[in-house]
C-alpha positions, -999 to +999 in steps of 0.1 A: +614-293-186+631-265-168+605-242-182+578-264-166+595-264-133+600-226-134+564-222-143+553-245-114+576-226-091+561-193-102+526-207-097+535-220-062+551-186-054+520-168-066+497-190-045+520-184-015+519-147-022+482-147-026+478-166+006+502-143+024+484-112+011+450-127+021+463-133+056+477-097+057+444-083+044+424-103+069+448-093+097+446-056+087+408-058+083+406-072+118+428-045+132+408-018+115+376-033+129+392-033+164+404+003+160+369+013+149+354-004+180+380+013+203+373+046+186+336+043+192+343+034+229+366+064+233+339+086+218+314+073+243+338+079+271+345+114+259+308+122+257+303+108+292+332+130+305+318+160+288+284+154+303+300+150+338+318+183+333+285+201+324+270+185+356+299+196+378+298+232+364+261+234+370+266+222+406+294+247+411+271+275+398+243+263+422+268+263+451+279+299+442+243+309+442+239+295+477+270+313+490+263+332+521+264+369+513+293+385+532+283+410+558+312+433+549+302+435+513+266+443+523+278+470+547+298+486+518+268+483+494+245+499+519+270+528+523+276+521+560+313+514+556+341+519+531+364+492+517+393+506+537+373+505+569+363+469+562+399+459+555+411+475+588+383+457+607+391+424+590+427+427+603+414+436+638+391+406+636+420+382+628+438+395+660+408+387+682+396+352+691+361+344+680+348+379+674+324+383+645+332+410+620+300+429+629+311+431+665+345+444+656+330+470+633+306+482+660+333+482+687+356+502+664+329+528+658+327+521+620+290+513+622+262+514+647+243+485+661+213+496+641+233+496+609+246+461+617+211+448+623+199+463+590+228+447+572+221+413+589+185+416+579+196+422+543+220+392+545+191+370+557+169+383+529+195+374+503+199+339+517+162+332+515+151+314+483+136+339+459+099+335+449 
């Protein structure tokens, strides 16, 4: 009789273990499915963020292209002033109120009015959309 009870206890324990394992398997399967859904969502979010980065970089590059060409750089490129002369005039400009760099450079004798006008024409040309 004890063998029968032991056998029945083992069967009951086996059924409980099977039931417990099934619940564990179902729970783990459910968790895996949720993790897969979350992973897919995160991948979509990453792709969206990467696309936004590409768009922002493109906008930044377009903004750089629209940047107003600096008159001092143009004057140096045209050979009308040196970098040192430009730097000195920039310091003088900071000490004046509201004077434009071209004015300071003409007043300082670094460039002539004609040279300033030529540089301004070049600046305007560079700002115009290319065809």
